[in-house]
PyMOL Python script that loads the backbone (N, CA, C, O; Angstrom):
from pymol import cmd

cmd.read_pdbstr("""\
ATOM      1  N   MET A   1      35.284-146.471  30.417  1.00  0.00           N
ATOM      2  CA  MET A   1      34.842-145.709  31.570  1.00  0.00           C
ATOM      3  C   MET A   1      35.396-144.287  31.489  1.00  0.00           C
ATOM      4  O   MET A   1      36.525-144.081  31.043  1.00  0.00           O
ATOM      5  N   ILE A   2      34.608-143.321  31.917  1.00  0.00           N
ATOM      6  CA  ILE A   2      34.994-141.915  31.864  1.00  0.00           C
ATOM      7  C   ILE A   2      35.699-141.541  33.163  1.00  0.00           C
ATOM      8  O   ILE A   2      35.140-141.709  34.246  1.00  0.00           O
ATOM      9  N   ARG A   3      36.908-141.041  33.058  1.00  0.00           N
ATOM     10  CA  ARG A   3      37.629-140.578  34.247  1.00  0.00           C
ATOM     11  C   ARG A   3      37.049-139.244  34.687  1.00  0.00           C
ATOM     12  O   ARG A   3      36.548-138.485  33.858  1.00  0.00           O
ATOM     13  N   SER A   4      37.111-138.947  35.980  1.00  0.00           N
ATOM     14  CA  SER A   4      36.520-137.711  36.495  1.00  0.00           C
ATOM     15  C   SER A   4      37.215-136.469  35.952  1.00  0.00           C
ATOM     16  O   SER A   4      36.559-135.442  35.778  1.00  0.00           O
ATOM     17  N   ASP A   5      38.519-136.522  35.677  1.00  0.00           N
ATOM     18  CA  ASP A   5      39.199-135.351  35.128  1.00  0.00           C
ATOM     19  C   ASP A   5      38.743-135.083  33.694  1.00  0.00           C
ATOM     20  O   ASP A   5      38.708-133.931  33.261  1.00  0.00           O
ATOM     21  N   ASP A   6      38.394-136.140  32.957  1.00  0.00           N
ATOM     22  CA  ASP A   6      37.860-135.972  31.603  1.00  0.00           C
ATOM     23  C   ASP A   6      36.510-135.274  31.632  1.00  0.00           C
ATOM     24  O   ASP A   6      36.194-134.481  30.745  1.00  0.00           O
ATOM     25  N   LYS A   7      35.716-135.568  32.651  1.00  0.00           N
ATOM     26  CA  LYS A   7      34.370-135.007  32.757  1.00  0.00           C
ATOM     27  C   LYS A   7      34.408-133.489  32.691  1.00  0.00           C
ATOM     28  O   LYS A   7      33.656-132.886  31.926  1.00  0.00           O
ATOM     29  N   PHE A   8      35.264-132.871  33.472  1.00  0.00           N
ATOM     30  CA  PHE A   8      35.292-131.414  33.506  1.00  0.00           C
ATOM     31  C   PHE A   8      35.951-130.816  32.274  1.00  0.00           C
ATOM     32  O   PHE A   8      35.556-129.739  31.829  1.00  0.00           O
ATOM     33  N   THR A   9      36.931-131.484  31.723  1.00  0.00           N
ATOM     34  CA  THR A   9      37.545-130.998  30.497  1.00  0.00           C
ATOM     35  C   THR A   9      36.519-130.979  29.369  1.00  0.00           C
ATOM     36  O   THR A   9      36.407-129.989  28.646  1.00  0.00           O
ATOM     37  N   VAL A  10      35.782-132.055  29.219  1.00  0.00           N
ATOM     38  CA  VAL A  10      34.760-132.136  28.178  1.00  0.00           C
ATOM     39  C   VAL A  10      33.665-131.111  28.439  1.00  0.00           C
ATOM     40  O   VAL A  10      33.231-130.423  27.516  1.00  0.00           O
ATOM     41  N   PHE A  11      33.216-131.002  29.674  1.00  0.00           N
ATOM     42  CA  PHE A  11      32.182-130.022  29.999  1.00  0.00           C
ATOM     43  C   PHE A  11      32.656-128.606  29.680  1.00  0.00           C
ATOM     44  O   PHE A  11      31.895-127.808  29.133  1.00  0.00           O
ATOM     45  N   GLN A  12      33.897-128.289  30.016  1.00  0.00           N
ATOM     46  CA  GLN A  12      34.422-126.954  29.724  1.00  0.00           C
ATOM     47  C   GLN A  12      34.452-126.688  28.226  1.00  0.00           C
ATOM     48  O   GLN A  12      34.155-125.576  27.787  1.00  0.00           O
ATOM     49  N   ARG A  13      34.806-127.694  27.443  1.00  0.00           N
ATOM     50  CA  ARG A  13      34.810-127.538  25.986  1.00  0.00           C
ATOM     51  C   ARG A  13      33.396-127.330  25.445  1.00  0.00           C
ATOM     52  O   ARG A  13      33.183-126.493  24.568  1.00  0.00           O
ATOM     53  N   ILE A  14      32.442-128.083  25.960  1.00  0.00           N
ATOM     54  CA  ILE A  14      31.049-127.931  25.528  1.00  0.00           C
ATOM     55  C   ILE A  14      30.540-126.547  25.900  1.00  0.00           C
ATOM     56  O   ILE A  14      29.925-125.866  25.080  1.00  0.00           O
ATOM     57  N   ARG A  15      30.789-126.138  27.114  1.00  0.00           N
ATOM     58  CA  ARG A  15      30.334-124.824  27.585  1.00  0.00           C
ATOM     59  C   ARG A  15      30.935-123.695  26.742  1.00  0.00           C
ATOM     60  O   ARG A  15      30.236-122.747  26.385  1.00  0.00           O
ATOM     61  N   TYR A  16      32.207-123.796  26.431  1.00  0.00           N
ATOM     62  CA  TYR A  16      32.881-122.786  25.619  1.00  0.00           C
ATOM     63  C   TYR A  16      32.271-122.731  24.217  1.00  0.00           C
ATOM     64  O   TYR A  16      32.063-121.651  23.664  1.00  0.00           O
ATOM     65  N   ALA A  17      31.988-123.902  23.652  1.00  0.00           N
ATOM     66  CA  ALA A  17      31.400-123.958  22.306  1.00  0.00           C
ATOM     67  C   ALA A  17      29.996-123.364  22.277  1.00  0.00           C
ATOM     68  O   ALA A  17      29.615-122.730  21.293  1.00  0.00           O
ATOM     69  N   VAL A  18      29.235-123.558  23.330  1.00  0.00           N
ATOM     70  CA  VAL A  18      27.863-123.029  23.382  1.00  0.00           C
ATOM     71  C   VAL A  18      27.862-121.539  23.686  1.00  0.00           C
ATOM     72  O   VAL A  18      27.199-120.768  22.993  1.00  0.00           O
ATOM     73  N   LEU A  19      28.591-121.127  24.707  1.00  0.00           N
ATOM     74  CA  LEU A  19      28.491-119.750  25.200  1.00  0.00           C
ATOM     75  C   LEU A  19      29.417-118.753  24.512  1.00  0.00           C
ATOM     76  O   LEU A  19      29.033-117.600  24.318  1.00  0.00           O
ATOM     77  N   ILE A  20      30.602-119.159  24.147  1.00  0.00           N
ATOM     78  CA  ILE A  20      31.591-118.231  23.602  1.00  0.00           C
ATOM     79  C   ILE A  20      31.678-118.327  22.081  1.00  0.00           C
ATOM     80  O   ILE A  20      31.458-117.341  21.377  1.00  0.00           O
ATOM     81  N   GLU A  21      31.998-119.507  21.584  1.00  0.00           N
ATOM     82  CA  GLU A  21      32.195-119.677  20.143  1.00  0.00           C
ATOM     83  C   GLU A  21      30.896-119.729  19.351  1.00  0.00           C
ATOM     84  O   GLU A  21      30.873-119.397  18.166  1.00  0.00           O
ATOM     85  N   LYS A  22      29.816-120.146  20.006  1.00  0.00           N
ATOM     86  CA  LYS A  22      28.506-120.319  19.346  1.00  0.00           C
ATOM     87  C   LYS A  22      28.569-121.368  18.237  1.00  0.00           C
ATOM     88  O   LYS A  22      27.827-121.280  17.258  1.00  0.00           O
ATOM     89  N   THR A  23      29.449-122.359  18.383  1.00  0.00           N
ATOM     90  CA  THR A  23      29.569-123.415  17.383  1.00  0.00           C
ATOM     91  C   THR A  23      28.728-124.639  17.724  1.00  0.00           C
ATOM     92  O   THR A  23      28.607-125.556  16.912  1.00  0.00           O
ATOM     93  N   LEU A  24      28.152-124.658  18.909  1.00  0.00           N
ATOM     94  CA  LEU A  24      27.282-125.749  19.336  1.00  0.00           C
ATOM     95  C   LEU A  24      25.984-125.134  19.821  1.00  0.00           C
ATOM     96  O   LEU A  24      25.978-124.340  20.762  1.00  0.00           O
ATOM     97  N   SER A  25      24.897-125.498  19.187  1.00  0.00           N
ATOM     98  CA  SER A  25      23.616-124.920  19.582  1.00  0.00           C
ATOM     99  C   SER A  25      22.865-125.865  20.513  1.00  0.00           C
ATOM    100  O   SER A  25      22.997-127.086  20.436  1.00  0.00           O
ATOM    101  N   GLU A  26      22.086-125.270  21.381  1.00  0.00           N
ATOM    102  CA  GLU A  26      21.261-126.028  22.315  1.00  0.00           C
ATOM    103  C   GLU A  26      19.870-126.181  21.733  1.00  0.00           C
ATOM    104  O   GLU A  26      19.418-125.287  21.017  1.00  0.00           O
ATOM    105  N   PRO A  27      19.185-127.249  22.002  1.00  0.00           N
ATOM    106  CA  PRO A  27      19.655-128.431  22.716  1.00  0.00           C
ATOM    107  C   PRO A  27      20.575-129.269  21.834  1.00  0.00           C
ATOM    108  O   PRO A  27      20.428-129.297  20.612  1.00  0.00           O
ATOM    109  N   PHE A  28      21.513-129.941  22.463  1.00  0.00           N
ATOM    110  CA  PHE A  28      22.476-130.766  21.738  1.00  0.00           C
ATOM    111  C   PHE A  28      22.293-132.224  22.141  1.00  0.00           C
ATOM    112  O   PHE A  28      21.668-132.533  23.155  1.00  0.00           O
ATOM    113  N   SER A  29      22.841-133.095  21.338  1.00  0.00           N
ATOM    114  CA  SER A  29      22.719-134.537  21.579  1.00  0.00           C
ATOM    115  C   SER A  29      24.109-135.147  21.758  1.00  0.00           C
ATOM    116  O   SER A  29      25.126-134.464  21.641  1.00  0.00           O
ATOM    117  N   ALA A  30      24.126-136.427  22.041  1.00  0.00           N
ATOM    118  CA  ALA A  30      25.398-137.140  22.174  1.00  0.00           C
ATOM    119  C   ALA A  30      26.189-137.067  20.874  1.00  0.00           C
ATOM    120  O   ALA A  30      27.414-136.949  20.897  1.00  0.00           O
ATOM    121  N   LYS A  31      25.506-137.135  19.760  1.00  0.00           N
ATOM    122  CA  LYS A  31      26.181-137.048  18.462  1.00  0.00           C
ATOM    123  C   LYS A  31      26.871-135.693  18.303  1.00  0.00           C
ATOM    124  O   LYS A  31      27.956-135.614  17.726  1.00  0.00           O
ATOM    125  N   ASP A  32      26.250-134.633  18.809  1.00  0.00           N
ATOM    126  CA  ASP A  32      26.803-133.284  18.680  1.00  0.00           C
ATOM    127  C   ASP A  32      28.064-133.070  19.508  1.00  0.00           C
ATOM    128  O   ASP A  32      28.911-132.258  19.137  1.00  0.00           O
ATOM    129  N   ILE A  33      28.202-133.778  20.618  1.00  0.00           N
ATOM    130  CA  ILE A  33      29.347-133.527  21.507  1.00  0.00           C
ATOM    131  C   ILE A  33      30.545-134.429  21.222  1.00  0.00           C
ATOM    132  O   ILE A  33      31.550-134.357  21.929  1.00  0.00           O
ATOM    133  N   ARG A  34      30.453-135.267  20.209  1.00  0.00           N
ATOM    134  CA  ARG A  34      31.560-136.201  19.923  1.00  0.00           C
ATOM    135  C   ARG A  34      32.889-135.499  19.704  1.00  0.00           C
ATOM    136  O   ARG A  34      33.930-136.039  20.076  1.00  0.00           O
ATOM    137  N   ARG A  35      32.884-134.329  19.120  1.00  0.00           N
ATOM    138  CA  ARG A  35      34.153-133.645  18.833  1.00  0.00           C
ATOM    139  C   ARG A  35      34.836-133.101  20.090  1.00  0.00           C
ATOM    140  O   ARG A  35      36.004-132.716  20.031  1.00  0.00           O
ATOM    141  N   PHE A  36      34.136-133.063  21.217  1.00  0.00           N
ATOM    142  CA  PHE A  36      34.719-132.557  22.463  1.00  0.00           C
ATOM    143  C   PHE A  36      35.301-133.664  23.329  1.00  0.00           C
ATOM    144  O   PHE A  36      35.987-133.386  24.312  1.00  0.00           O
ATOM    145  N   ALA A  37      35.036-134.905  22.977  1.00  0.00           N
ATOM    146  CA  ALA A  37      35.543-136.040  23.755  1.00  0.00           C
ATOM    147  C   ALA A  37      36.001-137.132  22.803  1.00  0.00           C
ATOM    148  O   ALA A  37      35.471-138.243  22.812  1.00  0.00           O
ATOM    149  N   ARG A  38      36.964-136.814  22.004  1.00  0.00           N
ATOM    150  CA  ARG A  38      37.462-137.794  21.030  1.00  0.00           C
ATOM    151  C   ARG A  38      38.059-138.997  21.751  1.00  0.00           C
ATOM    152  O   ARG A  38      38.716-138.867  22.784  1.00  0.00           O
ATOM    153  N   GLY A  39      37.814-140.156  21.182  1.00  0.00           N
ATOM    154  CA  GLY A  39      38.369-141.373  21.744  1.00  0.00           C
ATOM    155  C   GLY A  39      37.441-142.112  22.685  1.00  0.00           C
ATOM    156  O   GLY A  39      37.740-143.243  23.068  1.00  0.00           O
ATOM    157  N   TRP A  40      36.335-141.519  23.066  1.00  0.00           N
ATOM    158  CA  TRP A  40      35.369-142.220  23.908  1.00  0.00           C
ATOM    159  C   TRP A  40      34.609-143.205  23.039  1.00  0.00           C
ATOM    160  O   TRP A  40      34.489-143.008  21.830  1.00  0.00           O
ATOM    161  N   THR A  41      34.096-144.261  23.648  1.00  0.00           N
ATOM    162  CA  THR A  41      33.220-145.163  22.912  1.00  0.00           C
ATOM    163  C   THR A  41      31.886-144.460  22.691  1.00  0.00           C
ATOM    164  O   THR A  41      31.543-143.520  23.407  1.00  0.00           O
ATOM    165  N   TYR A  42      31.142-144.923  21.698  1.00  0.00           N
ATOM    166  CA  TYR A  42      29.883-144.263  21.342  1.00  0.00           C
ATOM    167  C   TYR A  42      28.922-144.174  22.527  1.00  0.00           C
ATOM    168  O   TYR A  42      28.254-143.155  22.702  1.00  0.00           O
ATOM    169  N   THR A  43      28.845-145.220  23.334  1.00  0.00           N
ATOM    170  CA  THR A  43      27.916-145.211  24.467  1.00  0.00           C
ATOM    171  C   THR A  43      28.340-144.243  25.567  1.00  0.00           C
ATOM    172  O   THR A  43      27.499-143.800  26.349  1.00  0.00           O
ATOM    173  N   CYS A  44      29.611-143.912  25.643  1.00  0.00           N
ATOM    174  CA  CYS A  44      30.086-142.970  26.667  1.00  0.00           C
ATOM    175  C   CYS A  44      29.498-141.576  26.476  1.00  0.00           C
ATOM    176  O   CYS A  44      29.255-140.872  27.456  1.00  0.00           O
ATOM    177  N   TYR A  45      29.267-141.170  25.240  1.00  0.00           N
ATOM    178  CA  TYR A  45      28.678-139.853  24.995  1.00  0.00           C
ATOM    179  C   TYR A  45      27.280-139.779  25.595  1.00  0.00           C
ATOM    180  O   TYR A  45      26.929-138.797  26.250  1.00  0.00           O
ATOM    181  N   HIS A  46      26.493-140.813  25.372  1.00  0.00           N
ATOM    182  CA  HIS A  46      25.142-140.864  25.931  1.00  0.00           C
ATOM    183  C   HIS A  46      25.198-140.924  27.456  1.00  0.00           C
ATOM    184  O   HIS A  46      24.453-140.224  28.142  1.00  0.00           O
ATOM    185  N   SER A  47      26.081-141.760  27.971  1.00  0.00           N
ATOM    186  CA  SER A  47      26.205-141.912  29.424  1.00  0.00           C
ATOM    187  C   SER A  47      26.639-140.618  30.088  1.00  0.00           C
ATOM    188  O   SER A  47      26.123-140.264  31.147  1.00  0.00           O
ATOM    189  N   PHE A  48      27.578-139.911  29.483  1.00  0.00           N
ATOM    190  CA  PHE A  48      28.073-138.652  30.034  1.00  0.00           C
ATOM    191  C   PHE A  48      26.938-137.647  30.190  1.00  0.00           C
ATOM    192  O   PHE A  48      26.792-137.035  31.248  1.00  0.00           O
ATOM    193  N   LEU A  49      26.142-137.475  29.153  1.00  0.00           N
ATOM    194  CA  LEU A  49      25.028-136.529  29.219  1.00  0.00           C
ATOM    195  C   LEU A  49      23.964-136.997  30.204  1.00  0.00           C
ATOM    196  O   LEU A  49      23.497-136.214  31.032  1.00  0.00           O
ATOM    197  N   ALA A  50      23.580-138.259  30.122  1.00  0.00           N
ATOM    198  CA  ALA A  50      22.518-138.778  30.982  1.00  0.00           C
ATOM    199  C   ALA A  50      22.910-138.748  32.457  1.00  0.00           C
ATOM    200  O   ALA A  50      22.102-138.366  33.303  1.00  0.00           O
ATOM    201  N   TYR A  51      24.129-139.143  32.769  1.00  0.00           N
ATOM    202  CA  TYR A  51      24.557-139.188  34.168  1.00  0.00           C
ATOM    203  C   TYR A  51      24.700-137.792  34.768  1.00  0.00           C
ATOM    204  O   TYR A  51      24.433-137.604  35.955  1.00  0.00           O
ATOM    205  N   ASN A  52      25.109-136.828  33.981  1.00  0.00           N
ATOM    206  CA  ASN A  52      25.373-135.483  34.492  1.00  0.00           C
ATOM    207  C   ASN A  52      24.208-134.519  34.300  1.00  0.00           C
ATOM    208  O   ASN A  52      24.402-133.304  34.305  1.00  0.00           O
ATOM    209  N   CYS A  53      23.008-135.050  34.132  1.00  0.00           N
ATOM    210  CA  CYS A  53      21.846-134.174  33.960  1.00  0.00           C
ATOM    211  C   CYS A  53      21.064-134.053  35.263  1.00  0.00           C
ATOM    212  O   CYS A  53      21.262-134.829  36.197  1.00  0.00           O
ATOM    213  N   SER A  54      20.185-133.080  35.308  1.00  0.00           N
ATOM    214  CA  SER A  54      19.425-132.791  36.522  1.00  0.00           C
ATOM    215  C   SER A  54      18.413-133.880  36.858  1.00  0.00           C
ATOM    216  O   SER A  54      17.867-133.878  37.961  1.00  0.00           O
ATOM    217  N   ASP A  55      18.146-134.809  35.945  1.00  0.00           N
ATOM    218  CA  ASP A  55      17.271-135.941  36.261  1.00  0.00           C
ATOM    219  C   ASP A  55      17.953-136.914  37.218  1.00  0.00           C
ATOM    220  O   ASP A  55      17.279-137.594  37.991  1.00  0.00           O
ATOM    221  N   LYS A  56      19.262-136.985  37.176  1.00  0.00           N
ATOM    222  CA  LYS A  56      20.024-137.947  37.981  1.00  0.00           C
ATOM    223  C   LYS A  56      20.694-137.324  39.204  1.00  0.00           C
ATOM    224  O   LYS A  56      20.843-137.980  40.235  1.00  0.00           O
ATOM    225  N   LEU A  57      21.094-136.071  39.092  1.00  0.00           N
ATOM    226  CA  LEU A  57      21.863-135.409  40.147  1.00  0.00           C
ATOM    227  C   LEU A  57      21.092-134.224  40.713  1.00  0.00           C
ATOM    228  O   LEU A  57      20.209-133.686  40.044  1.00  0.00           O
ATOM    229  N   PRO A  58      21.413-133.813  41.934  1.00  0.00           N
ATOM    230  CA  PRO A  58      20.824-132.574  42.453  1.00  0.00           C
ATOM    231  C   PRO A  58      21.216-131.401  41.553  1.00  0.00           C
ATOM    232  O   PRO A  58      22.282-131.422  40.937  1.00  0.00           O
ATOM    233  N   GLU A  59      20.374-130.397  41.475  1.00  0.00           N
ATOM    234  CA  GLU A  59      20.603-129.288  40.547  1.00  0.00           C
ATOM    235  C   GLU A  59      21.950-128.602  40.754  1.00  0.00           C
ATOM    236  O   GLU A  59      22.551-128.134  39.787  1.00  0.00           O
ATOM    237  N   GLU A  60      22.432-128.533  41.985  1.00  0.00           N
ATOM    238  CA  GLU A  60      23.717-127.868  42.232  1.00  0.00           C
ATOM    239  C   GLU A  60      24.913-128.695  41.746  1.00  0.00           C
ATOM    240  O   GLU A  60      26.018-128.164  41.637  1.00  0.00           O
ATOM    241  N   GLU A  61      24.713-129.972  41.456  1.00  0.00           N
ATOM    242  CA  GLU A  61      25.784-130.827  40.940  1.00  0.00           C
ATOM    243  C   GLU A  61      25.644-131.123  39.453  1.00  0.00           C
ATOM    244  O   GLU A  61      26.626-131.472  38.797  1.00  0.00           O
ATOM    245  N   ALA A  62      24.455-130.989  38.922  1.00  0.00           N
ATOM    246  CA  ALA A  62      24.196-131.335  37.518  1.00  0.00           C
ATOM    247  C   ALA A  62      24.874-130.344  36.578  1.00  0.00           C
ATOM    248  O   ALA A  62      25.055-129.173  36.909  1.00  0.00           O
ATOM    249  N   LEU A  63      25.244-130.835  35.406  1.00  0.00           N
ATOM    250  CA  LEU A  63      25.866-130.002  34.383  1.00  0.00           C
ATOM    251  C   LEU A  63      24.887-129.668  33.262  1.00  0.00           C
ATOM    252  O   LEU A  63      25.028-128.646  32.591  1.00  0.00           O
ATOM    253  N   PHE A  64      23.890-130.538  33.061  1.00  0.00           N
ATOM    254  CA  PHE A  64      22.952-130.398  31.951  1.00  0.00           C
ATOM    255  C   PHE A  64      21.515-130.577  32.420  1.00  0.00           C
ATOM    256  O   PHE A  64      21.252-131.121  33.493  1.00  0.00           O
ATOM    257  N   VAL A  65      20.596-130.106  31.587  1.00  0.00           N
ATOM    258  CA  VAL A  65      19.167-130.335  31.788  1.00  0.00           C
ATOM    259  C   VAL A  65      18.664-131.091  30.567  1.00  0.00           C
ATOM    260  O   VAL A  65      18.937-130.697  29.433  1.00  0.00           O
ATOM    261  N   ARG A  66      17.938-132.164  30.794  1.00  0.00           N
ATOM    262  CA  ARG A  66      17.348-132.914  29.675  1.00  0.00           C
ATOM    263  C   ARG A  66      16.075-132.187  29.252  1.00  0.00           C
ATOM    264  O   ARG A  66      15.169-131.990  30.061  1.00  0.00           O
ATOM    265  N   VAL A  67      16.010-131.795  27.994  1.00  0.00           N
ATOM    266  CA  VAL A  67      14.832-131.077  27.500  1.00  0.00           C
ATOM    267  C   VAL A  67      13.883-131.999  26.744  1.00  0.00           C
ATOM    268  O   VAL A  67      12.690-131.715  26.641  1.00  0.00           O
ATOM    269  N   GLU A  68      14.398-133.080  26.226  1.00  0.00           N
ATOM    270  CA  GLU A  68      13.608-134.144  25.614  1.00  0.00           C
ATOM    271  C   GLU A  68      14.519-135.355  25.514  1.00  0.00           C
ATOM    272  O   GLU A  68      15.707-135.273  25.828  1.00  0.00           O
ATOM    273  N   ARG A  69      13.975-136.459  25.086  1.00  0.00           N
ATOM    274  CA  ARG A  69      14.786-137.680  25.036  1.00  0.00           C
ATOM    275  C   ARG A  69      16.010-137.484  24.139  1.00  0.00           C
ATOM    276  O   ARG A  69      15.887-137.207  22.946  1.00  0.00           O
ATOM    277  N   GLY A  70      17.188-137.633  24.739  1.00  0.00           N
ATOM    278  CA  GLY A  70      18.439-137.532  23.996  1.00  0.00           C
ATOM    279  C   GLY A  70      18.902-136.121  23.677  1.00  0.00           C
ATOM    280  O   GLY A  70      19.897-135.952  22.973  1.00  0.00           O
ATOM    281  N   ARG A  71      18.210-135.103  24.174  1.00  0.00           N
ATOM    282  CA  ARG A  71      18.565-133.704  23.891  1.00  0.00           C
ATOM    283  C   ARG A  71      18.765-132.973  25.221  1.00  0.00           C
ATOM    284  O   ARG A  71      17.966-133.114  26.147  1.00  0.00           O
ATOM    285  N   TYR A  72      19.841-132.194  25.296  1.00  0.00           N
ATOM    286  CA  TYR A  72      20.232-131.533  26.540  1.00  0.00           C
ATOM    287  C   TYR A  72      20.616-130.086  26.284  1.00  0.00           C
ATOM    288  O   TYR A  72      20.907-129.687  25.156  1.00  0.00           O
ATOM    289  N   ARG A  73      20.609-129.314  27.362  1.00  0.00           N
ATOM    290  CA  ARG A  73      21.121-127.947  27.322  1.00  0.00           C
ATOM    291  C   ARG A  73      21.931-127.733  28.593  1.00  0.00           C
ATOM    292  O   ARG A  73      21.813-128.487  29.558  1.00  0.00           O
ATOM    293  N   LEU A  74      22.753-126.695  28.574  1.00  0.00           N
ATOM    294  CA  LEU A  74      23.544-126.374  29.766  1.00  0.00           C
ATOM    295  C   LEU A  74      22.627-125.927  30.890  1.00  0.00           C
ATOM    296  O   LEU A  74      21.578-125.330  30.652  1.00  0.00           O
ATOM    297  N   LEU A  75      23.023-126.214  32.085  1.00  0.00           N
ATOM    298  CA  LEU A  75      22.263-125.788  33.259  1.00  0.00           C
ATOM    299  C   LEU A  75      22.699-124.414  33.674  1.00  0.00           C
ATOM    300  O   LEU A  75      22.178-123.869  34.647  1.00  0.00           O
TER     301      LEU A  75
END
""", "prot")
cmd.dss("prot")
cmd.show_as("cartoon", "prot")
cmd.util.cbc("prot")
cmd.orient("prot")
């Protein structure tokens, strides 16, 4: 299970990699974000992206937008 404090730490790392370092390109997949959340089970990467996307949450709470199956970008 993903703790809520992990959620924001991982999101901050993903955001930094996309916007500042340019080491992660959009759209990204669960496989692409594994290096930002080491130690999670494989299914947690998929769950993290799917649960925190605009398909599941109101836009003001969502962290990602699903652009196609399994591919996301920052909101």
